N, C-alpha and C positions, 0 to 999 in steps of 0.2 A: 504494500500500500504506500501511497505517497503522503508524506507528512507536509502540512502547510503551516508555517510559523509566521506570525505577525511580528515584525521587527521595525526598528527605526530606519529612516532613509539613509542615515550614515552607515549603518551596517550593510544594507543592500549595496550601496556604492563601494564600500571598502572591500567586500567579498568579490564584487564584480570586477574591480580593477586590480585585485590581488594585493592591495595594500593592507588588508586585514586578514589575519589568520584566525578563524573562529573555530573553537572546539565544540563538539557535540554536547559536551558536558555543560557548557555555558548556556545552552538553549534547552537543557533538560530533555534532550532527545534520546531515543533508544541508542545505546552504545553498540551498534551493529554496523560493521562495514557495509558499504553500498546500500545504505538506506537512502531512498530518494526523498529529497527535501526541497520544497519551494519556500524561499524567503520572500515575504510579501510586505509591501508598505503602500497601502492604498492601491492604486492602479499600477504601481511599479512592482515588479517581481523578477526574480532570477531563479533558475533551476540549479540545484547543487546536489552533490552526493557526498556521503560520509566516506572518507578514504580509510584505508587500513590503519593509519595512525590516528584515526578518530577526529580529524578536522574536516571542515566543509570545503569543497572545491566546486567552483562554478563549472557547469557544462553547457554546451550550446548545441543547437540543432545543426546537423551536417547532412548535405546531400551526397550520397554515395551511389555511383553507377546510375545516376539519374533518379534515384529514389530518395525522397526526403520525408522524415517523420511528420505525421499530420497532427500530432497531439503531444502534450507534455509527457504522457506516459510512454509514448513511442520514442521520444527523445531520450529518456532515461534508458529504455530498453536498448536502443541502438548504441548508446554510449557503452553499455556493459558488453554488448556483442563485439565491439571492435577493440576492446581493451585486452590485449594479449596477456596481461597479468592475471586475468580472471579465467580460471580453468573450467568453470562450469557456470552456465547461465540457465536458470530454470524459469520458464515463462508459462504462467497459467492465465487462462482467460477464455472468454466465449469466442465463438466463431466470428471471423471477420475483423478481429482486432489487430491483425498484422503479425502474429507470432511467426508464421512460417516464412512469409516473403522477406521479412527483415533479417531473419536468421540466414536465409539463402544469400541475401545481399552481402552480409558480413562475411560469410564463408567464401563466396566468390571473390570478394575484395581481398581477402587474406591469401587465398591459394592461387587463383587464376591471375589476379591482378598484382600479386606479389607484395601486398601490404603486410602480410603476416609471415610467420616462420614455418608454417605447415605446408606440406606438398600434396595432400590428398583431402578430398571431401567425401566422407562416408555418410550416406543417407540411409539410415536403418529404418526398418518398417516392421510393425507387427502385422501379420497377415490376417487381420480381422476384417469382417464384412458387416455391413449395416443390416439389421433386421434378421429375420429367421431364415431367409433364403440364402443359399450358398452357390458359388460358382462350380463347385465340384472340382474334379481333377483337371488342371490346366495343362495342355500338351506343351512339349518343347523342353529346352534346357533350362537351367536355373534362371538365366537372364530373362528368357521368354515367359517363364512362370511368374516372375516378379512384375512384369509389365502392367497387369491390371491393378496392382497395388501401389505402384510408384508413380502413377500418372500425375499426382499433385506436385511431386518434385519436378517432373519434367515440364509441366506447364509453368511452374515458377521460374525454372531456368530459362525457358524461352521468353517469358515476360521480361526478365531482367536483361538478357543478353541478345534478344532478337530471335525471330523465327528461323533465321538461317544458321544459328549456332549449332554446331555439329556435336551433339551429345555423345554419339557413338564413338567418335574419334577420341574424345576425352576419356571415355570408358576404356578404349583399347590402350590408351597410355597409362591407365591406372589412376588418373587424376580424379575422376568421378567414379564412385562405387555405390551401387544400390544393393543393400544387403538385408536379407530377412533375419530377424532376431534369432530364429531357430538354429542358425549355423554358427553363432558367434562364440559358443563355448570353446575354450582353448585358444582363442585369439589373444594377441597382445597388440594393441593398436597404438602405434607411435607416429609422431609428426603428422597428425591428422586433425581435422575438425569433424566431429561426429554429430550429426543431427538426428535426433529421435523425435519424430512427429507423432501425434496421436498417442502420446505416452500414457494417457489415462486408460488405455486399453491393455496395459501390461500388468501382469501380476507382480507381486513383490519379488518372486523368484526370477521372473524374466527381467525385471528392471535391475536386479542385483547382478545377473549374468552379464548384462550389457555394461553397467557402470564399472564393474571390476575388470573389464577388458582395457580400460583407458590407461595407456602407458605414457612414457616421457614425451614432452612437447606436444601433447594432444589436448584438445579442448572438447567439451561436451555441451551441446545446446539441447536441453530437454524441454519439449513443448507439449501442451495438452489442455484440453477443455474438459474439466471434470463433470460438467453438466451433460456431456455427450459420451459417457462411458458405456462400453459394452460389457464391462466387468460387473459382476453382481455387487461388488463393494464400492462402486461409483468412483473409481480412480483413487482408491485408498493409498496405493504405493506412491503415486505421484504427489498426492497431498502430504504424505509423510515426509518426502524429500523437501518439498517446498516450504514446509512449516517447521522442520526439525531445528531445534536450538543450535545443534552443532553446525548445520549448514548456514543458518542466519548469522552466526558469530564468526564464521570462517573468513579469513582474509583473502581467499581465492575463489569464493563462490558468491554469485549474485542471484537474487530472486526478484521477479517482477510479476505483478498481477495487472493484466491489461483489461480494461473495462469497456472502452468505447468501440463499437462496431464501426469500422471505416470502409467496409466492403461496398455497401450500397444502402440506400434508404429502404429498399424492399427487403434486403437481407435483415436489416435491423428490425423492421416492423414484424416480419414473420418470426424472427427469433423470439421477440417479446410475446407475440400471440401464442406461440406453441411451447413456451417454457412451462 
């Protein structure tokens, strides 16, 4: 959640221009790194985050690969995604809030555009389906079997990089990998950005299997909407990670809850009607 704190104009100005180093303690804020904080003085406000040394740092909206955050919560989210010092970003929130597309933007920027230190994007997926009907056995090799489940990733890649972007070429080079959760046991994933979308559909065992694969110089983006879980526990494992005290107090993990549906007015309306 985003904390909004009313402060004097001199504090807003000082933090904004860097002349004032303000500790979270002085504002009686939760002493948790990467807490998102808005400092407000009337109509004047700035976005800040609590750093690992528990001081407030101003952050700003950035356009990356033509994509710019549309709300304060997306600005915070993007800031954490592009910070290579943060090993795991957990984003929860309802559909249309930008969890997936911004994670892909950050991963592409780091790996393909060279802004980070990783050389592979691993897009993991739980092979779950909506409702009671199932596809049954899908013919083909592993890559072909994965195609019906990773369409959202591929749509996102084309949206960011253009329809002519050759996904298969980058797959052949090993830069892009689409991986089912089922085969990850025994892996050690290094020098990679791992995106696990729809994480609310993973059991605690499945999530543990994935998370314990993360090796040196790898980062994990864990995304999910607990209101659309196919698990009987309603995304218990994802909520456990997002809300656990050890995660919240870690100096290398950030959690964000996204609220505002930015997809379309129709998506927002129907999401509210059908909730």
